[in-house]
N, CA, C and O atoms as CSV, one atom per row, in Angstrom:
chain,resi,resn,atom,element,x,y,z
A,1,MET,N,N,-67.391,-7.758,14.933
A,1,MET,CA,C,-66.035,-7.605,15.423
A,1,MET,C,C,-65.466,-6.234,15.061
A,1,MET,O,O,-64.817,-5.584,15.881
A,2,THR,N,N,-65.721,-5.797,13.803
A,2,THR,CA,C,-65.198,-4.484,13.407
A,2,THR,C,C,-65.881,-3.365,14.176
A,2,THR,O,O,-65.274,-2.325,14.432
A,3,LYS,N,N,-67.156,-3.573,14.552
A,3,LYS,CA,C,-67.863,-2.548,15.322
A,3,LYS,C,C,-67.189,-2.346,16.682
A,3,LYS,O,O,-67.059,-1.215,17.150
A,4,ILE,N,N,-66.766,-3.435,17.308
A,4,ILE,CA,C,-66.085,-3.349,18.600
A,4,ILE,C,C,-64.723,-2.661,18.434
A,4,ILE,O,O,-64.342,-1.832,19.260
A,5,LEU,N,N,-63.994,-3.005,17.370
A,5,LEU,CA,C,-62.692,-2.381,17.132
A,5,LEU,C,C,-62.831,-0.889,16.849
A,5,LEU,O,O,-62.037,-0.084,17.337
A,6,ILE,N,N,-63.835,-0.521,16.063
A,6,ILE,CA,C,-64.047,0.890,15.742
A,6,ILE,C,C,-64.420,1.666,16.998
A,6,ILE,O,O,-63.864,2.733,17.257
A,7,LYS,N,N,-65.363,1.135,17.782
A,7,LYS,CA,C,-65.742,1.826,19.015
A,7,LYS,C,C,-64.582,1.885,20.004
A,7,LYS,O,O,-64.385,2.900,20.672
A,8,GLY,N,N,-63.823,0.812,20.098
A,8,GLY,CA,C,-62.666,0.802,20.992
A,8,GLY,C,C,-61.629,1.834,20.584
A,8,GLY,O,O,-61.063,2.527,21.429
A,9,TYR,N,N,-61.383,1.933,19.279
A,9,TYR,CA,C,-60.420,2.927,18.796
A,9,TYR,C,C,-60.909,4.341,19.103
A,9,TYR,O,O,-60.149,5.163,19.613
A,10,LEU,N,N,-62.178,4.626,18.794
A,10,LEU,CA,C,-62.706,5.972,19.027
A,10,LEU,C,C,-62.748,6.312,20.519
A,10,LEU,O,O,-62.477,7.451,20.901
A,11,ILE,N,N,-63.084,5.337,21.359
A,11,ILE,CA,C,-63.097,5.574,22.811
A,11,ILE,C,C,-61.681,5.864,23.303
A,11,ILE,O,O,-61.480,6.760,24.122
A,12,SER,N,N,-60.699,5.108,22.804
A,12,SER,CA,C,-59.320,5.344,23.253
A,12,SER,C,C,-58.815,6.712,22.803
A,12,SER,O,O,-58.113,7.384,23.559
A,13,VAL,N,N,-59.156,7.137,21.588
A,13,VAL,CA,C,-58.754,8.469,21.126
A,13,VAL,C,C,-59.446,9.540,21.960
A,13,VAL,O,O,-58.823,10.539,22.319
A,14,ALA,N,N,-60.734,9.345,22.275
A,14,ALA,CA,C,-61.474,10.320,23.082
A,14,ALA,C,C,-60.895,10.437,24.484
A,14,ALA,O,O,-60.687,11.545,24.978
A,15,LEU,N,N,-60.639,9.319,25.119
A,15,LEU,CA,C,-60.082,9.349,26.473
A,15,LEU,C,C,-58.677,9.943,26.489
A,15,LEU,O,O,-58.331,10.701,27.395
A,16,PHE,N,N,-57.865,9.601,25.486
A,16,PHE,CA,C,-56.520,10.161,25.404
A,16,PHE,C,C,-56.583,11.676,25.216
A,16,PHE,O,O,-55.821,12.407,25.848
A,17,SER,N,N,-57.480,12.155,24.356
A,17,SER,CA,C,-57.627,13.593,24.148
A,17,SER,C,C,-58.063,14.298,25.424
A,17,SER,O,O,-57.551,15.368,25.753
A,18,MET,N,N,-59.005,13.700,26.141
A,18,MET,CA,C,-59.467,14.321,27.379
A,18,MET,C,C,-58.368,14.339,28.435
A,18,MET,O,O,-58.164,15.354,29.101
A,19,VAL,N,N,-57.667,13.232,28.592
A,19,VAL,CA,C,-56.600,13.166,29.597
A,19,VAL,C,C,-55.492,14.161,29.265
A,19,VAL,O,O,-55.030,14.890,30.142
A,20,CYS,N,N,-55.066,14.195,28.004
A,20,CYS,CA,C,-54.020,15.142,27.612
A,20,CYS,C,C,-54.493,16.580,27.780
A,20,CYS,O,O,-53.746,17.426,28.272
A,21,GLY,N,N,-55.722,16.862,27.377
A,21,GLY,CA,C,-56.247,18.213,27.504
A,21,GLY,C,C,-56.323,18.670,28.945
A,21,GLY,O,O,-55.872,19.766,29.277
A,22,PHE,N,N,-56.893,17.833,29.807
A,22,PHE,CA,C,-56.995,18.209,31.221
A,22,PHE,C,C,-55.618,18.287,31.880
A,22,PHE,O,O,-55.380,19.154,32.720
A,23,TYR,N,N,-54.716,17.385,31.503
A,23,TYR,CA,C,-53.365,17.416,32.089
A,23,TYR,C,C,-52.653,18.721,31.718
A,23,TYR,O,O,-52.054,19.372,32.574
A,24,MET,N,N,-52.721,19.091,30.450
A,24,MET,CA,C,-52.044,20.305,30.015
A,24,MET,C,C,-52.718,21.558,30.569
A,24,MET,O,O,-52.048,22.565,30.800
A,25,MET,N,N,-54.027,21.512,30.785
A,25,MET,CA,C,-54.714,22.678,31.351
A,25,MET,C,C,-54.335,22.896,32.805
A,25,MET,O,O,-54.153,24.034,33.237
A,26,PHE,N,N,-54.216,21.812,33.564
A,26,PHE,CA,C,-54.085,21.936,35.007
A,26,PHE,C,C,-52.697,21.622,35.553
A,26,PHE,O,O,-52.482,21.737,36.760
A,27,SER,N,N,-51.755,21.232,34.709
A,27,SER,CA,C,-50.410,20.964,35.213
A,27,SER,C,C,-49.684,22.292,35.451
A,27,SER,O,O,-49.881,23.246,34.698
A,28,PRO,N,N,-48.850,22.362,36.487
A,28,PRO,CA,C,-48.156,23.616,36.770
A,28,PRO,C,C,-47.143,23.993,35.691
A,28,PRO,O,O,-46.915,25.178,35.447
A,29,ASP,N,N,-46.541,23.012,35.052
A,29,ASP,CA,C,-45.555,23.270,34.012
A,29,ASP,C,C,-46.047,22.648,32.717
A,29,ASP,O,O,-46.361,21.459,32.682
A,30,VAL,N,N,-46.118,23.439,31.648
A,30,VAL,CA,C,-46.628,22.906,30.382
A,30,VAL,C,C,-45.594,22.078,29.638
A,30,VAL,O,O,-45.941,21.403,28.669
A,31,ASN,N,N,-44.345,22.108,30.057
A,31,ASN,CA,C,-43.316,21.303,29.408
A,31,ASN,C,C,-43.407,19.875,29.918
A,31,ASN,O,O,-43.078,19.583,31.068
A,32,SER,N,N,-43.851,19.012,29.057
A,32,SER,CA,C,-43.976,17.603,29.408
A,32,SER,C,C,-43.753,16.782,28.154
A,32,SER,O,O,-43.455,17.321,27.088
A,33,TYR,N,N,-43.896,15.502,28.289
A,33,TYR,CA,C,-43.723,14.591,27.156
A,33,TYR,C,C,-44.828,14.790,26.120
A,33,TYR,O,O,-44.657,14.421,24.958
A,34,LEU,N,N,-45.953,15.364,26.525
A,34,LEU,CA,C,-47.085,15.523,25.620
A,34,LEU,C,C,-46.857,16.609,24.566
A,34,LEU,O,O,-47.467,16.567,23.498
A,35,LEU,N,N,-45.987,17.577,24.853
A,35,LEU,CA,C,-45.707,18.644,23.900
A,35,LEU,C,C,-44.536,18.271,23.004
A,35,LEU,O,O,-43.611,17.576,23.426
A,36,THR,N,N,-44.588,18.737,21.772
A,36,THR,CA,C,-43.499,18.450,20.835
A,36,THR,C,C,-42.472,19.570,20.806
A,36,THR,O,O,-41.526,19.512,20.020
A,37,PHE,N,N,-42.634,20.589,21.646
A,37,PHE,CA,C,-41.679,21.691,21.695
A,37,PHE,C,C,-41.494,22.116,23.139
A,37,PHE,O,O,-42.243,21.709,24.027
A,38,TYR,N,N,-40.471,22.949,23.356
A,38,TYR,CA,C,-40.153,23.409,24.701
A,38,TYR,C,C,-40.570,24.867,24.836
A,38,TYR,O,O,-40.332,25.669,23.933
A,39,VAL,N,N,-41.189,25.210,25.955
A,39,VAL,CA,C,-41.658,26.561,26.209
A,39,VAL,C,C,-40.872,27.129,27.382
A,39,VAL,O,O,-40.821,26.528,28.455
A,40,GLU,N,N,-40.266,28.277,27.174
A,40,GLU,CA,C,-39.563,28.965,28.257
A,40,GLU,C,C,-40.570,29.516,29.257
A,40,GLU,O,O,-41.708,29.812,28.891
A,41,SER,N,N,-40.167,29.654,30.502
A,41,SER,CA,C,-41.091,30.114,31.542
A,41,SER,C,C,-41.498,31.571,31.376
A,41,SER,O,O,-42.514,31.990,31.929
A,42,ASP,N,N,-40.717,32.359,30.618
A,42,ASP,CA,C,-41.072,33.765,30.421
A,42,ASP,C,C,-42.001,33.984,29.223
A,42,ASP,O,O,-42.393,35.121,28.962
A,43,GLN,N,N,-42.358,32.938,28.499
A,43,GLN,CA,C,-43.260,33.049,27.349
A,43,GLN,C,C,-44.705,32.832,27.795
A,43,GLN,O,O,-45.319,31.815,27.472
A,44,LYS,N,N,-45.232,33.791,28.535
A,44,LYS,CA,C,-46.571,33.653,29.124
A,44,LYS,C,C,-47.660,33.562,28.069
A,44,LYS,O,O,-48.632,32.831,28.257
A,45,ASN,N,N,-47.520,34.294,26.949
A,45,ASN,CA,C,-48.550,34.242,25.904
A,45,ASN,C,C,-48.635,32.854,25.284
A,45,ASN,O,O,-49.733,32.367,25.013
A,46,LEU,N,N,-47.509,32.220,25.058
A,46,LEU,CA,C,-47.499,30.881,24.490
A,46,LEU,C,C,-48.077,29.859,25.469
A,46,LEU,O,O,-48.800,28.945,25.071
A,47,ILE,N,N,-47.753,30.021,26.742
A,47,ILE,CA,C,-48.301,29.111,27.753
A,47,ILE,C,C,-49.815,29.257,27.824
A,47,ILE,O,O,-50.524,28.258,27.951
A,48,THR,N,N,-50.324,30.489,27.743
A,48,THR,CA,C,-51.768,30.718,27.739
A,48,THR,C,C,-52.412,30.085,26.515
A,48,THR,O,O,-53.480,29.481,26.614
A,49,PHE,N,N,-51.768,30.222,25.364
A,49,PHE,CA,C,-52.293,29.622,24.132
A,49,PHE,C,C,-52.339,28.100,24.237
A,49,PHE,O,O,-53.308,27.472,23.810
A,50,ILE,N,N,-51.293,27.513,24.805
A,50,ILE,CA,C,-51.258,26.056,24.966
A,50,ILE,C,C,-52.389,25.589,25.868
A,50,ILE,O,O,-53.035,24.581,25.583
A,51,ARG,N,N,-52.627,26.297,26.927
A,51,ARG,CA,C,-53.700,25.901,27.833
A,51,ARG,C,C,-55.070,26.062,27.170
A,51,ARG,O,O,-55.981,25.276,27.432
A,52,THR,N,N,-55.217,27.069,26.319
A,52,THR,CA,C,-56.471,27.241,25.582
A,52,THR,C,C,-56.692,26.089,24.608
A,52,THR,O,O,-57.784,25.524,24.548
A,53,ILE,N,N,-55.680,25.751,23.864
A,53,ILE,CA,C,-55.777,24.636,22.923
A,53,ILE,C,C,-56.014,23.325,23.670
A,53,ILE,O,O,-56.688,22.431,23.158
A,54,SER,N,N,-55.467,23.209,24.868
A,54,SER,CA,C,-55.707,22.014,25.680
A,54,SER,C,C,-57.185,21.873,25.997
A,54,SER,O,O,-57.715,20.762,26.024
A,55,GLY,N,N,-57.849,22.992,26.236
A,55,GLY,CA,C,-59.291,22.955,26.457
A,55,GLY,C,C,-60.035,22.442,25.243
A,55,GLY,O,O,-61.030,21.731,25.377
A,56,LEU,N,N,-59.562,22.796,24.059
A,56,LEU,CA,C,-60.189,22.274,22.842
A,56,LEU,C,C,-59.981,20.765,22.710
A,56,LEU,O,O,-60.871,20.055,22.241
A,57,PHE,N,N,-58.816,20.277,23.120
A,57,PHE,CA,C,-58.585,18.835,23.101
A,57,PHE,C,C,-59.545,18.121,24.050
A,57,PHE,O,O,-60.126,17.094,23.699
A,58,ALA,N,N,-59.706,18.665,25.241
A,58,ALA,CA,C,-60.623,18.051,26.208
A,58,ALA,C,C,-62.055,18.098,25.686
A,58,ALA,O,O,-62.796,17.124,25.820
A,59,ALA,N,N,-62.446,19.221,25.093
A,59,ALA,CA,C,-63.804,19.344,24.553
A,59,ALA,C,C,-64.020,18.386,23.385
A,59,ALA,O,O,-65.078,17.768,23.267
A,60,GLY,N,N,-63.017,18.269,22.529
A,60,GLY,CA,C,-63.130,17.332,21.408
A,60,GLY,C,C,-63.264,15.892,21.875
A,60,GLY,O,O,-64.022,15.117,21.293
A,61,GLY,N,N,-62.531,15.529,22.924
A,61,GLY,CA,C,-62.667,14.181,23.478
A,61,GLY,C,C,-64.048,13.935,24.055
A,61,GLY,O,O,-64.613,12.853,23.900
A,62,TYR,N,N,-64.590,14.953,24.727
A,62,TYR,CA,C,-65.933,14.819,25.290
A,62,TYR,C,C,-66.977,14.683,24.177
A,62,TYR,O,O,-67.875,13.846,24.271
A,63,ILE,N,N,-66.867,15.494,23.135
A,63,ILE,CA,C,-67.821,15.411,22.020
A,63,ILE,C,C,-67.703,14.063,21.323
A,63,ILE,O,O,-68.711,13.492,20.908
A,64,LEU,N,N,-66.491,13.550,21.191
A,64,LEU,CA,C,-66.299,12.237,20.579
A,64,LEU,C,C,-66.959,11.143,21.411
A,64,LEU,O,O,-67.584,10.239,20.856
A,65,LEU,N,N,-66.828,11.212,22.736
A,65,LEU,CA,C,-67.511,10.227,23.593
A,65,LEU,C,C,-69.028,10.331,23.447
A,65,LEU,O,O,-69.715,9.310,23.405
A,66,ARG,N,N,-69.560,11.556,23.370
A,66,ARG,CA,C,-70.998,11.732,23.170
A,66,ARG,C,C,-71.440,11.150,21.838
A,66,ARG,O,O,-72.516,10.559,21.748
A,67,PHE,N,N,-70.630,11.311,20.811
A,67,PHE,CA,C,-70.959,10.768,19.493
A,67,PHE,C,C,-70.994,9.247,19.520
A,67,PHE,O,O,-71.868,8.635,18.905
A,68,ILE,N,N,-70.059,8.638,20.221
A,68,ILE,CA,C,-69.977,7.177,20.255
A,68,ILE,C,C,-71.197,6.583,20.940
A,68,ILE,O,O,-71.758,5.600,20.456
A,69,PHE,N,N,-71.617,7.165,22.063
A,69,PHE,CA,C,-72.691,6.595,22.852
A,69,PHE,C,C,-74.043,7.239,22.591
A,69,PHE,O,O,-74.994,6.981,23.330
A,70,SER,N,N,-74.154,8.072,21.560
A,70,SER,CA,C,-75.412,8.730,21.253
A,70,SER,C,C,-76.338,7.763,20.523
A,70,SER,O,O,-75.938,7.104,19.564
A,71,SER,N,N,-77.560,7.694,20.987
A,71,SER,CA,C,-78.536,6.847,20.297
A,71,SER,C,C,-79.313,7.639,19.270
A,71,SER,O,O,-79.954,7.053,18.397
A,72,SER,N,N,-79.271,8.961,19.352
A,72,SER,CA,C,-79.961,9.770,18.360
A,72,SER,C,C,-79.105,9.858,17.112
A,72,SER,O,O,-77.911,9.559,17.139
A,73,ARG,N,N,-79.712,10.262,16.045
A,73,ARG,CA,C,-79.005,10.355,14.777
A,73,ARG,C,C,-78.513,11.777,14.515
A,73,ARG,O,O,-78.228,12.141,13.374
A,74,VAL,N,N,-78.415,12.574,15.571
A,74,VAL,CA,C,-77.886,13.924,15.448
A,74,VAL,C,C,-76.443,13.825,14.984
A,74,VAL,O,O,-75.683,12.992,15.478
A,75,GLN,N,N,-76.071,14.658,14.051
A,75,GLN,CA,C,-74.769,14.526,13.422
A,75,GLN,C,C,-73.670,15.267,14.172
A,75,GLN,O,O,-73.087,16.222,13.658
A,76,LEU,N,N,-73.394,14.818,15.389
A,76,LEU,CA,C,-72.222,15.311,16.109
A,76,LEU,C,C,-70.951,14.914,15.376
A,76,LEU,O,O,-69.926,15.589,15.475
A,77,GLY,N,N,-71.028,13.828,14.650
A,77,GLY,CA,C,-69.871,13.362,13.895
A,77,GLY,C,C,-69.408,14.370,12.867
A,77,GLY,O,O,-68.213,14.464,12.587
A,78,THR,N,N,-70.337,15.127,12.296
A,78,THR,CA,C,-69.963,16.144,11.317
A,78,THR,C,C,-69.100,17.216,11.969
A,78,THR,O,O,-68.123,17.674,11.376
A,79,VAL,N,N,-69.454,17.618,13.184
A,79,VAL,CA,C,-68.653,18.596,13.914
A,79,VAL,C,C,-67.257,18.030,14.169
A,79,VAL,O,O,-66.256,18.726,14.001
A,80,LEU,N,N,-67.199,16.777,14.570
A,80,LEU,CA,C,-65.907,16.145,14.821
A,80,LEU,C,C,-65.079,16.025,13.544
A,80,LEU,O,O,-63.860,16.191,13.571
A,81,ILE,N,N,-65.740,15.738,12.436
A,81,ILE,CA,C,-65.024,15.626,11.165
A,81,ILE,C,C,-64.371,16.954,10.812
A,81,ILE,O,O,-63.223,16.993,10.370
A,82,TYR,N,N,-65.107,18.041,11.010
A,82,TYR,CA,C,-64.523,19.353,10.729
A,82,TYR,C,C,-63.363,19.661,11.681
A,82,TYR,O,O,-62.337,20.186,11.249
A,83,LEU,N,N,-63.514,19.342,12.966
A,83,LEU,CA,C,-62.429,19.578,13.922
A,83,LEU,C,C,-61.168,18.804,13.533
A,83,LEU,O,O,-60.067,19.355,13.532
A,84,ILE,N,N,-61.340,17.527,13.206
A,84,ILE,CA,C,-60.193,16.686,12.848
A,84,ILE,C,C,-59.581,17.152,11.533
A,84,ILE,O,O,-58.358,17.179,11.393
A,85,ALA,N,N,-60.424,17.520,10.567
A,85,ALA,CA,C,-59.902,17.961,9.269
A,85,ALA,C,C,-59.063,19.229,9.418
A,85,ALA,O,O,-57.987,19.335,8.830
A,86,PHE,N,N,-59.550,20.184,10.198
A,86,PHE,CA,C,-58.777,21.405,10.385
A,86,PHE,C,C,-57.519,21.142,11.206
A,86,PHE,O,O,-56.495,21.792,10.991
A,87,MET,N,N,-57.583,20.204,12.136
A,87,MET,CA,C,-56.393,19.830,12.886
A,87,MET,C,C,-55.338,19.239,11.946
A,87,MET,O,O,-54.146,19.507,12.095
A,88,LEU,N,N,-55.789,18.432,10.974
A,88,LEU,CA,C,-54.852,17.843,10.024
A,88,LEU,C,C,-54.241,18.905,9.112
A,88,LEU,O,O,-53.067,18.816,8.754
A,89,VAL,N,N,-55.034,19.908,8.737
A,89,VAL,CA,C,-54.497,21.002,7.928
A,89,VAL,C,C,-53.432,21.756,8.729
A,89,VAL,O,O,-52.371,22.089,8.200
A,90,GLY,N,N,-53.718,22.021,9.997
A,90,GLY,CA,C,-52.737,22.668,10.858
A,90,GLY,C,C,-51.491,21.835,11.037
A,90,GLY,O,O,-50.380,22.365,11.052
A,91,LYS,N,N,-51.666,20.531,11.175
A,91,LYS,CA,C,-50.510,19.643,11.341
A,91,LYS,C,C,-49.678,19.614,10.056
A,91,LYS,O,O,-48.448,19.579,10.109
A,92,PHE,N,N,-50.356,19.630,8.897
A,92,PHE,CA,C,-49.641,19.640,7.625
A,92,PHE,C,C,-48.844,20.935,7.462
A,92,PHE,O,O,-47.709,20.909,6.987
A,93,SER,N,N,-49.434,22.061,7.852
A,93,SER,CA,C,-48.685,23.318,7.777
A,93,SER,C,C,-47.530,23.308,8.768
A,93,SER,O,O,-46.495,23.925,8.516
A,94,GLY,N,N,-47.692,22.617,9.891
A,94,GLY,CA,C,-46.580,22.443,10.822
A,94,GLY,C,C,-45.442,21.652,10.198
A,94,GLY,O,O,-44.273,21.918,10.474
A,95,PHE,N,N,-45.784,20.671,9.349
A,95,PHE,CA,C,-44.743,19.940,8.628
A,95,PHE,C,C,-43.952,20.889,7.729
A,95,PHE,O,O,-42.733,20.767,7.611
A,96,LEU,N,N,-44.644,21.830,7.101
A,96,LEU,CA,C,-43.978,22.759,6.191
A,96,LEU,C,C,-43.077,23.741,6.933
A,96,LEU,O,O,-41.967,24.025,6.484
A,97,TYR,N,N,-43.543,24.258,8.059
A,97,TYR,CA,C,-42.795,25.290,8.773
A,97,TYR,C,C,-41.767,24.730,9.751
A,97,TYR,O,O,-40.660,25.257,9.860
A,98,GLU,N,N,-42.130,23.665,10.462
A,98,GLU,CA,C,-41.277,23.147,11.528
A,98,GLU,C,C,-40.512,21.894,11.135
A,98,GLU,O,O,-39.578,21.494,11.830
A,99,GLY,N,N,-40.893,21.279,10.045
A,99,GLY,CA,C,-40.247,20.050,9.634
A,99,GLY,C,C,-40.998,18.830,10.141
A,99,GLY,O,O,-41.941,18.943,10.923
A,100,ILE,N,N,-40.575,17.692,9.693
A,100,ILE,CA,C,-41.243,16.432,10.029
A,100,ILE,C,C,-40.399,15.703,11.063
A,100,ILE,O,O,-39.199,15.500,10.882
A,101,ASN,N,N,-41.065,15.310,12.166
A,101,ASN,CA,C,-40.392,14.452,13.141
A,101,ASN,C,C,-41.318,13.287,13.473
A,101,ASN,O,O,-42.476,13.267,13.057
A,102,GLN,N,N,-40.809,12.335,14.214
A,102,GLN,CA,C,-41.550,11.101,14.467
A,102,GLN,C,C,-42.847,11.356,15.228
A,102,GLN,O,O,-43.880,10.782,14.882
A,103,ARG,N,N,-42.818,12.191,16.243
A,103,ARG,CA,C,-44.007,12.451,17.052
A,103,ARG,C,C,-45.098,13.146,16.229
A,103,ARG,O,O,-46.282,12.840,16.376
A,104,SER,N,N,-44.694,14.076,15.368
A,104,SER,CA,C,-45.662,14.764,14.510
A,104,SER,C,C,-46.301,13.799,13.515
A,104,SER,O,O,-47.497,13.886,13.238
A,105,LEU,N,N,-45.507,12.887,12.983
A,105,LEU,CA,C,-46.060,11.887,12.059
A,105,LEU,C,C,-47.047,10.968,12.761
A,105,LEU,O,O,-48.084,10.625,12.193
A,106,ILE,N,N,-46.739,10.567,13.981
A,106,ILE,CA,C,-47.649,9.699,14.732
A,106,ILE,C,C,-48.982,10.416,14.964
A,106,ILE,O,O,-50.047,9.836,14.752
A,107,ILE,N,N,-48.919,11.673,15.398
A,107,ILE,CA,C,-50.143,12.442,15.631
A,107,ILE,C,C,-50.919,12.613,14.333
A,107,ILE,O,O,-52.145,12.501,14.330
A,108,PHE,N,N,-50.220,12.886,13.219
A,108,PHE,CA,C,-50.874,13.062,11.932
A,108,PHE,C,C,-51.611,11.793,11.514
A,108,PHE,O,O,-52.756,11.867,11.068
A,109,PHE,N,N,-50.973,10.634,11.651
A,109,PHE,CA,C,-51.610,9.392,11.224
A,109,PHE,C,C,-52.747,8.967,12.161
A,109,PHE,O,O,-53.722,8.365,11.709
A,110,ILE,N,N,-52.636,9.269,13.444
A,110,ILE,CA,C,-53.768,9.013,14.354
A,110,ILE,C,C,-54.956,9.888,13.950
A,110,ILE,O,O,-56.093,9.418,13.921
A,111,GLY,N,N,-54.695,11.152,13.641
A,111,GLY,CA,C,-55.759,12.039,13.187
A,111,GLY,C,C,-56.360,11.592,11.868
A,111,GLY,O,O,-57.577,11.650,11.693
A,112,LEU,N,N,-55.523,11.145,10.935
A,112,LEU,CA,C,-56.011,10.656,9.653
A,112,LEU,C,C,-56.875,9.412,9.827
A,112,LEU,O,O,-57.915,9.285,9.180
A,113,GLY,N,N,-56.455,8.495,10.692
A,113,GLY,CA,C,-57.264,7.304,10.973
A,113,GLY,C,C,-58.577,7.654,11.628
A,113,GLY,O,O,-59.610,7.068,11.308
A,114,THR,N,N,-58.548,8.610,12.547
A,114,THR,CA,C,-59.781,9.044,13.208
A,114,THR,C,C,-60.732,9.679,12.207
A,114,THR,O,O,-61.934,9.419,12.248
A,115,LEU,N,N,-60.210,10.511,11.306
A,115,LEU,CA,C,-61.050,11.134,10.282
A,115,LEU,C,C,-61.683,10.079,9.386
A,115,LEU,O,O,-62.873,10.165,9.084
A,116,PHE,N,N,-60.918,9.096,8.961
A,116,PHE,CA,C,-61.435,8.040,8.093
A,116,PHE,C,C,-62.536,7.248,8.784
A,116,PHE,O,O,-63.571,6.970,8.179
A,117,ILE,N,N,-62.324,6.883,10.045
A,117,ILE,CA,C,-63.327,6.105,10.775
A,117,ILE,C,C,-64.579,6.940,11.035
A,117,ILE,O,O,-65.691,6.417,10.946
A,118,LEU,N,N,-64.422,8.222,11.353
A,118,LEU,CA,C,-65.588,9.081,11.550
A,118,LEU,C,C,-66.395,9.232,10.267
A,118,LEU,O,O,-67.625,9.254,10.313
A,119,LEU,N,N,-65.725,9.336,9.127
A,119,LEU,CA,C,-66.444,9.412,7.852
A,119,LEU,C,C,-67.239,8.137,7.586
A,119,LEU,O,O,-68.373,8.194,7.109
A,120,LEU,N,N,-66.641,6.988,7.896
A,120,LEU,CA,C,-67.355,5.714,7.719
A,120,LEU,C,C,-68.565,5.614,8.648
A,120,LEU,O,O,-69.646,5.208,8.221
A,121,GLU,N,N,-68.386,5.982,9.909
A,121,GLU,CA,C,-69.483,5.909,10.873
A,121,GLU,C,C,-70.595,6.898,10.519
A,121,GLU,O,O,-71.773,6.571,10.663
A,122,ARG,N,N,-70.244,8.093,10.064
A,122,ARG,CA,C,-71.263,9.072,9.687
A,122,ARG,C,C,-72.073,8.584,8.496
A,122,ARG,O,O,-73.290,8.762,8.457
A,123,ARG,N,N,-71.407,7.973,7.529
A,123,ARG,CA,C,-72.116,7.438,6.369
A,123,ARG,C,C,-73.065,6.320,6.798
A,123,ARG,O,O,-74.186,6.225,6.298
A,124,LYS,N,N,-72.610,5.473,7.729
A,124,LYS,CA,C,-73.464,4.381,8.206
A,124,LYS,C,C,-74.675,4.931,8.947
A,124,LYS,O,O,-75.787,4.446,8.739
A,125,ARG,N,N,-74.491,5.921,9.799
A,125,ARG,CA,C,-75.612,6.505,10.536
A,125,ARG,C,C,-76.552,7.259,9.620
A,125,ARG,O,O,-77.765,7.244,9.833
A,126,ARG,N,N,-76.017,7.920,8.605
A,126,ARG,CA,C,-76.876,8.638,7.671
A,126,ARG,C,C,-77.791,7.674,6.927
A,126,ARG,O,O,-78.937,8.012,6.630
A,127,ASN,N,N,-77.304,6.493,6.628
A,127,ASN,CA,C,-78.122,5.491,5.950
A,127,ASN,C,C,-79.205,4.920,6.863
A,127,ASN,O,O,-80.153,4.306,6.373
A,128,GLN,N,N,-79.088,5.106,8.176
A,128,GLN,CA,C,-80.081,4.595,9.115
A,128,GLN,C,C,-81.193,5.591,9.411
A,128,GLN,O,O,-82.173,5.236,10.066
A,129,ILE,N,N,-81.065,6.838,8.941
A,129,ILE,CA,C,-82.080,7.865,9.218
A,129,ILE,C,C,-83.296,7.580,8.381
A,129,ILE,O,O,-83.198,7.369,7.173
A,130,SER,N,N,-84.445,7.574,9.024
A,130,SER,CA,C,-85.699,7.373,8.322
A,130,SER,C,C,-86.266,8.724,7.908
A,130,SER,O,O,-86.450,9.615,8.737
A,131,TYR,N,N,-86.534,8.862,6.634
A,131,TYR,CA,C,-87.091,10.118,6.124
A,131,TYR,C,C,-88.610,10.040,5.948
A,131,TYR,O,O,-89.220,10.953,5.392
A,132,ASP,N,N,-89.213,8.957,6.417
A,132,ASP,CA,C,-90.677,8.821,6.368
A,132,ASP,C,C,-91.294,9.638,7.476
A,132,ASP,O,O,-90.968,9.436,8.646
A,133,LEU,N,N,-92.171,10.549,7.139
A,133,LEU,CA,C,-92.795,11.382,8.152
A,133,LEU,C,C,-94.234,11.061,8.279
A,133,LEU,O,O,-94.933,11.667,9.091
């Protein structure tokens, strides 16, 4: 039962990341409910940066889906752990500079839960690797 819940959670986070990433990359206006701040139309550098980061969200969602359905013991999860950990560090620094709001806390706790579950899954997969040659 927990295996289904863990996979369901990771699949939902992956799909949400991909949908948000692709939406922000290809939407004509970057100001939407998905952003926690407002961007003026004359701030072209910020809009370009947002679209670049959106690509990273889409890529992270794709890598997460590959990790979930991978039958090999290749440690894609380690890459995801580093991505999520650095995202959490960035989010924490955002708390320091921009303050704490409800949406930022929700994103932080989703990231923290994802990091915890990825660490558990990586440990489980590492224990399944056969070192007999």
